[in-house]
C-alpha positions as CSV (number, residue, x, y, z in Angstrom):
1,M,170.2,208.1,207.3
2,R,173.8,207.9,208.3
3,M,174.2,211.7,208.3
4,I,171.0,212.0,210.4
5,R,172.3,209.6,212.9
6,Q,175.6,211.4,213.1
7,A,173.7,214.7,213.6
8,L,171.6,213.3,216.5
9,A,174.8,211.9,218.1
10,L,176.5,215.3,217.9
11,M,173.3,216.9,219.5
12,R,173.7,214.6,222.5
13,E,177.4,215.4,222.8
14,E,177.0,219.2,222.5
15,K,173.7,219.8,224.4
16,L,174.3,223.5,225.2
17,Y,175.1,224.3,221.6
18,S,172.1,222.3,220.3
19,A,169.8,224.0,222.8
20,M,170.9,227.5,221.9
21,Y,170.6,226.7,218.2
22,I,167.1,225.3,218.6
23,V,165.9,228.2,220.8
24,G,167.3,230.8,218.4
25,T,165.7,229.1,215.4
26,A,162.4,228.7,217.3
27,L,162.1,232.3,218.3
28,A,162.8,233.5,214.7
29,V,160.4,231.0,213.2
30,A,157.7,231.8,215.8
31,F,157.7,235.5,215.0
32,V,157.5,234.9,211.3
33,M,154.8,232.3,211.7
34,L,152.8,234.6,214.0
35,I,152.6,237.3,211.3
36,A,152.0,234.7,208.6
37,E,149.2,233.1,210.5
38,V,147.5,236.5,211.1
39,Y,147.5,237.3,207.4
40,Y,146.6,233.8,206.4
41,V,143.5,234.1,208.5
42,K,142.7,237.4,206.8
43,V,143.0,236.1,203.2
44,A,142.3,232.4,203.2
45,D,138.9,231.0,202.2
46,I,137.6,230.3,205.7
47,A,134.0,229.5,206.5
48,P,131.7,231.3,206.3
49,E,133.8,233.5,204.0
50,V,134.6,230.6,201.7
51,H,134.7,232.9,198.5
52,R,137.3,235.4,199.7
53,S,139.7,234.6,196.8
54,T,137.0,235.4,194.3
55,T,135.1,238.2,196.0
56,Y,135.0,241.8,194.8
57,S,133.3,244.7,196.6
58,M,131.9,248.0,195.5
59,S,131.2,250.6,198.2
60,G,130.0,253.3,195.9
61,M,130.8,255.0,192.6
62,A,132.3,258.3,191.3
63,Y,130.1,260.6,189.2
64,Q,130.5,263.8,187.4
65,D,127.6,266.3,187.3
66,K,128.0,269.7,185.8
67,S,131.8,269.4,185.8
68,V,131.8,268.6,189.5
69,S,133.2,265.2,190.5
70,E,131.8,263.6,193.6
71,L,131.3,260.2,195.3
72,A,127.9,258.5,194.7
73,S,126.2,255.8,196.7
74,I,124.4,252.8,195.2
75,D,120.7,252.6,196.0
76,H,118.5,249.5,195.9
77,E,117.0,250.4,192.5
78,M,120.5,250.6,190.9
79,F,121.4,247.3,192.6
80,R,118.3,245.6,191.3
81,D,118.3,247.0,187.7
82,L,122.1,247.2,187.0
83,F,124.0,244.7,189.1
84,Q,121.7,242.0,190.3
85,T,120.9,241.0,186.7
86,M,124.6,240.5,185.8
87,K,125.4,237.1,184.2
88,T,129.2,236.6,184.9
89,P,129.2,236.7,188.7
90,E,128.1,233.6,190.6
91,C,126.4,235.8,193.1
92,V,125.8,239.5,193.6
93,V,124.9,240.7,197.2
94,A,123.9,244.0,198.6
95,E,124.2,245.0,202.2
96,D,123.4,248.3,204.1
97,D,126.6,250.3,204.6
98,I,125.0,252.4,207.4
99,Y,122.9,250.0,209.5
100,D,125.9,247.7,209.8
101,I,126.6,249.4,213.1
102,G,124.5,247.7,215.7
103,G,121.5,248.1,217.9
104,Y,119.9,246.6,221.1
105,V,117.8,243.6,221.9
106,K,115.7,243.3,225.0
107,L,116.9,240.6,227.4
108,P,114.4,238.0,228.8
109,D,114.0,240.0,232.1
110,G,112.5,242.8,230.1
111,L,114.6,245.4,231.9
112,H,118.0,245.2,230.4
113,D,119.3,245.5,226.8
114,R,122.1,243.7,225.1
115,K,124.1,245.6,222.4
116,V,124.4,243.6,219.2
117,L,126.1,243.9,215.9
118,T,123.6,244.0,213.0
119,K,124.0,243.1,209.4
120,S,121.1,244.5,207.3
121,T,121.2,242.7,203.9
122,E,119.2,240.7,201.4
123,P,118.7,237.0,200.8
124,G,121.7,236.6,198.5
125,F,123.9,237.3,201.5
126,F,123.5,233.7,202.7
127,R,124.5,232.3,199.3
128,L,127.8,234.2,199.3
129,F,128.6,233.7,203.0
130,Q,128.0,230.0,203.7
131,F,126.9,229.9,207.3
132,R,126.0,226.6,209.0
133,F,122.4,226.8,210.1
134,I,121.8,225.1,213.4
135,E,118.1,225.7,213.2
136,G,115.7,227.1,210.6
137,A,116.7,228.9,207.4
138,P,117.5,232.4,206.0
139,F,114.9,234.9,205.3
140,T,113.4,234.6,201.8
141,Q,113.0,237.0,198.8
142,D,109.3,237.2,199.7
143,D,110.2,238.3,203.2
144,F,112.5,240.9,201.8
145,D,110.1,242.2,199.2
146,N,107.3,242.6,201.8
147,A,109.7,244.1,204.4
148,R,108.7,241.5,207.0
149,L,110.2,241.8,210.5
150,V,112.1,238.5,210.4
151,V,115.6,237.9,211.7
152,V,118.5,235.4,211.6
153,I,120.5,235.3,214.9
154,T,123.7,233.6,216.0
155,Q,123.8,230.6,218.3
156,E,125.5,232.8,221.0
157,L,122.7,235.4,220.9
158,S,120.0,232.6,220.8
159,E,121.5,231.0,224.0
160,A,121.6,234.5,225.7
161,L,117.9,235.2,224.9
162,F,116.2,231.8,225.1
163,G,118.7,229.5,226.9
164,K,121.0,226.8,225.8
165,G,119.3,224.1,223.8
166,A,116.0,226.0,223.6
167,K,114.2,226.2,220.2
168,A,114.6,229.8,218.9
169,V,112.9,229.6,215.5
170,G,109.4,231.1,215.7
171,Q,110.1,233.1,218.8
172,T,110.2,236.8,219.0
173,V,113.2,239.1,219.4
174,N,112.7,242.7,220.5
175,Y,115.3,244.6,218.4
176,N,115.4,248.4,218.7
177,N,111.8,248.3,220.2
178,Y,110.4,246.3,217.3
179,D,109.4,242.6,217.5
180,Y,111.1,240.4,215.0
181,R,110.3,236.7,214.3
182,V,113.3,234.4,214.4
183,C,113.5,232.4,211.1
184,G,117.0,230.9,211.6
185,V,119.9,230.4,213.9
186,V,123.5,230.2,212.5
187,E,126.8,229.1,214.1
188,T,128.4,232.2,215.7
189,P,130.9,233.6,213.2
190,S,134.4,234.4,214.3
191,V,135.3,238.0,214.8
192,L,138.1,237.3,212.3
193,T,135.6,236.9,209.5
194,E,134.9,240.6,209.3
195,N,132.6,240.8,206.3
196,C,130.0,238.5,207.8
197,L,130.5,239.3,211.4
198,A,127.2,240.1,213.2
199,D,124.9,238.9,216.0
200,L,121.7,239.6,214.1
201,F,120.8,239.6,210.4
202,V,117.8,241.5,209.0
203,C,116.4,242.6,205.7
204,Y,117.4,246.1,204.8
205,S,114.0,246.7,203.2
206,V,112.5,247.0,206.7
207,F,114.4,250.3,207.1
208,G,112.8,251.8,204.0
209,Q,116.0,251.4,202.0
210,T,114.3,250.1,198.9
211,R,112.8,253.5,198.1
212,K,114.2,255.4,195.1
213,S,116.9,257.9,196.2
214,G,118.6,258.7,192.9
215,I,122.3,259.6,192.4
216,T,122.5,262.8,194.4
217,G,125.7,262.3,196.3
218,W,126.2,260.1,199.3
219,T,122.7,259.2,200.3
220,D,121.5,258.4,203.8
221,M,121.4,254.7,203.1
222,P,124.1,253.6,200.8
223,L,124.6,250.0,199.8
224,K,127.8,248.0,199.6
225,L,127.9,245.3,196.9
226,F,129.8,242.0,196.8
227,F,130.4,240.0,193.6
228,S,131.6,236.4,193.7
229,V,133.5,235.9,190.4
230,P,135.5,232.7,189.6
231,A,139.0,233.4,188.3
232,E,138.2,232.1,184.8
233,R,135.3,234.7,184.5
234,H,137.4,237.7,185.7
235,D,137.9,239.2,182.2
236,A,134.3,238.6,181.2
237,F,133.2,240.2,184.5
238,M,135.2,243.4,183.9
239,R,133.8,243.6,180.3
240,E,130.2,243.2,181.7
241,L,130.9,246.0,184.3
242,R,132.0,248.3,181.5
243,S,128.8,247.6,179.6
244,V,126.7,248.3,182.7
245,E,128.6,251.6,183.1
246,A,128.1,252.5,179.4
247,R,124.4,251.6,179.6
248,Y,123.8,253.8,182.6
249,N,125.7,256.7,181.1
250,S,123.9,256.5,177.8
251,V,120.6,257.0,179.6
252,N,121.8,259.5,182.2
253,K,124.0,261.8,180.1
254,G,124.0,264.5,182.8
255,Q,125.5,262.2,185.4
256,L,128.4,260.2,184.1
257,V,129.5,257.5,186.6
258,D,132.7,255.5,187.0
259,I,131.7,252.3,188.7
260,F,135.4,251.2,189.1
261,A,136.3,254.1,191.4
262,R,135.5,252.2,194.6
263,M,135.8,248.7,193.2
264,T,138.3,246.4,194.8
265,S,139.0,242.7,195.4
266,Y,139.0,241.3,198.9
267,R,142.7,240.6,198.9
268,E,143.5,244.1,197.6
269,E,141.7,245.4,200.7
270,V,143.8,243.2,202.9
271,W,147.0,244.4,201.4
272,D,145.9,248.0,201.6
273,D,145.5,247.4,205.4
274,F,149.0,245.8,205.4
275,G,150.4,248.8,203.6
276,S,149.0,251.1,206.3
277,L,151.7,249.7,208.6
278,F,154.2,251.7,206.5
279,D,152.2,255.0,206.6
280,A,154.9,256.6,208.8
281,W,157.3,256.3,205.8
282,E,154.8,257.7,203.2
283,G,156.4,260.5,201.2
284,N,159.8,259.7,202.5
285,S,162.4,259.0,199.8
286,L,163.7,256.1,202.0
287,W,160.3,254.4,202.3
288,F,161.7,251.2,200.7
289,L,164.0,250.7,203.8
290,T,161.0,249.7,205.9
291,P,160.3,246.2,204.3
292,I,164.1,245.7,204.0
293,A,164.5,246.4,207.7
294,I,161.7,243.9,208.5
295,L,163.4,241.3,206.2
296,L,166.7,241.8,208.0
297,L,165.0,241.5,211.4
298,L,163.1,238.4,210.5
299,L,165.7,236.5,208.4
300,F,169.2,237.8,208.3
301,V,169.7,238.8,212.0
302,P,168.8,235.3,213.3
303,A,170.9,233.8,210.5
304,V,174.0,235.9,211.4
305,N,173.7,234.9,215.1
306,L,173.4,231.3,214.2
307,S,176.3,231.6,211.7
308,G,178.5,232.8,214.5
309,M,177.7,229.7,216.5
310,V,178.3,227.5,213.5
311,A,181.6,229.2,212.7
312,S,182.8,228.7,216.3
313,R,181.8,225.1,216.3
314,M,183.6,224.6,212.9
315,E,186.8,226.0,214.4
316,R,186.7,223.2,217.1
317,R,186.0,220.5,214.5
318,L,188.7,221.5,211.9
319,P,191.1,218.8,213.1
320,E,188.4,216.2,212.7
321,M,187.6,217.5,209.2
322,A,191.3,217.6,208.3
323,I,191.7,213.9,209.2
324,R,188.7,212.9,207.2
325,K,190.0,214.9,204.2
326,A,193.4,213.2,204.6
327,F,191.7,209.8,204.3
328,G,189.9,210.8,201.1
329,A,186.7,212.4,202.2
330,K,185.5,215.0,199.6
331,R,184.8,218.6,200.6
332,R,181.2,218.4,199.4
333,T,180.6,215.3,201.5
334,L,181.9,217.1,204.6
335,L,179.9,220.2,203.7
336,G,176.8,218.1,203.2
337,Q,177.2,216.6,206.6
338,V,177.6,220.0,208.3
339,V,174.5,221.3,206.5
340,M,172.5,218.2,207.4
341,E,173.5,218.5,211.1
342,N,172.3,222.1,211.1
343,L,169.2,221.2,209.1
344,V,168.1,218.7,211.8
345,L,168.6,221.4,214.5
346,T,166.7,223.9,212.3
347,L,163.8,221.6,211.7
348,I,163.5,220.8,215.4
349,G,163.7,224.6,216.2
350,A,161.1,225.2,213.5
351,F,158.7,222.7,215.0
352,V,159.2,224.3,218.4
353,G,158.7,227.7,216.8
354,L,155.4,226.6,215.2
355,C,154.1,225.3,218.5
356,L,155.1,228.6,220.2
357,A,153.3,230.6,217.4
358,W,150.1,228.5,217.7
359,T,150.2,228.8,221.5
360,A,150.6,232.6,221.3
361,L,147.7,232.8,218.7
362,Y,145.4,230.9,221.0
363,V,146.3,232.3,224.4
364,W,146.7,236.0,223.2
365,R,144.5,235.8,220.2
366,D,142.6,239.0,221.0
367,W,145.8,241.0,221.4
368,V,147.7,239.4,218.5
369,F,145.0,239.9,215.9
370,Y,144.2,243.4,217.2
371,V,147.8,244.6,216.9
372,F,148.8,242.9,213.6
373,S,145.6,243.1,211.6
374,E,144.2,246.5,212.9
375,N,140.8,244.8,213.3
376,R,139.0,247.2,215.6
377,R,136.0,244.9,216.1
378,I,138.1,242.5,218.1
379,Y,138.2,245.0,220.9
380,G,136.0,243.5,223.7
381,R,135.5,240.2,221.8
382,V,137.6,237.0,222.0
383,P,138.2,235.7,218.5
384,V,137.0,232.1,217.8
385,I,140.0,230.1,216.4
386,E,139.1,227.1,214.2
387,G,141.5,224.4,213.2
388,E,141.4,225.5,209.5
389,M,142.7,228.9,210.5
390,L,146.0,227.3,211.9
391,F,146.7,224.3,209.8
392,G,146.6,225.8,206.3
393,P,149.0,224.3,203.6
394,A,150.4,227.8,202.9
395,I,151.6,228.2,206.5
396,F,153.6,224.9,206.3
397,L,155.1,225.9,203.0
398,I,156.2,229.3,204.5
399,A,157.6,227.5,207.5
400,L,159.5,225.0,205.3
401,L,160.9,227.8,203.1
402,F,161.9,230.0,206.0
403,C,163.7,227.0,207.7
404,S,165.5,226.1,204.6
405,L,166.7,229.7,204.0
406,L,167.7,230.1,207.7
407,N,169.7,226.8,207.5
408,V,171.5,227.8,204.2
409,L,172.4,231.2,205.5
410,A,173.5,230.0,208.9
411,A,175.4,226.9,208.1
412,T,176.6,226.9,204.5
413,L,178.9,229.9,204.4
414,P,180.9,229.4,207.6
415,A,181.2,225.6,206.9
416,W,182.4,226.3,203.3
417,L,185.0,228.9,204.5
418,S,186.4,226.5,207.1
419,L,186.6,223.6,204.8
420,R,188.7,225.6,202.3
421,R,191.6,225.7,204.7
422,P,194.6,223.4,203.9
423,I,194.7,220.1,205.7
424,V,198.1,220.9,207.4
425,E,196.8,224.3,208.7
426,S,193.6,222.6,210.0
427,M,195.6,219.8,211.8
428,M,197.7,222.4,213.6
429,I,194.6,224.0,215.3
430,K,194.2,223.0,218.9
431,K,191.0,221.3,220.0
């Protein structure tokens, strides 16, 4: 406590130095936190995508037919017979990988249309992605099997079609010139939850996608599969997938498939997107300099600037330190005080930097997430920012680690070098 009080007293005495130190730290921390927040939002288990950390996806397979290797899609029959019956995943979901592009709904005036994002899927979708239903319920397996024209819509679309506070369940939505009955209304998902982003959810069976298509290349209506697999079942899941692959190949000897060819975890997809930031260096023997350059920019450059300020300040304080050493103060005690003084300034700067990062994320959220995450769907939409997206434990741990490193790099080395000088030499330096 005594060291903290001394640090606060010195802050009041040297206001310009303290302000410059805090601003320098705040800007460095803000930039790091901005990037950390963007990627935290992309990988954290955030509603409705509460199973991101345990989700795997499969967008197709590779198969070899008559010595020709090609990509193959997954049709509904393969999903139903091979994958939906698997035991190790908690949930297996299929969605249409083509109709996930959108359509139009007729507005109440009957003259104008509204473009909507559509997610054509099956009932398991609402078990994997845990939406909050404001009204009604998801479509059922019976609705799917009978290809009924039922639809789940978002609260935003419900208010646009029927008015705020109006009951939507049971009403009719004209989607692509067909009348669909509304069976449920969900809270509008954020554009940042890309796998469940849509305005309207329908059964893909209404598009005739449950018909048999066979494995004849990339079909007109391929399915994308999602598997929710707890970490403790990962190895068992991989073994079961191998058995599924072997079972299919034993029956279809002329078309050998590799079901792992387009299999990936959710977080692998995110890091693949992150790796695309370095595409300009691909094939260059100096590609490794890119992350090093970023590290220097985000950590060492601010530390060097702050170290210069600390070194200049230590020069002015050498006579004071020499007197204290003459009266028996130990070097580690003096070094600890200097580090504590700078740690207080660093923590204040870090808090200011976090506030700056949160402010930037909220005010410029459409621009920030579009630039740093390459999320093309953000264009034209303002992302919804929930509290859980900003106040994650991982973000605070990153902030604490970054502040500690910045303080150690900025304060320890110049203070240690200054305190190594002999007492007589230090006493002769003018204030």
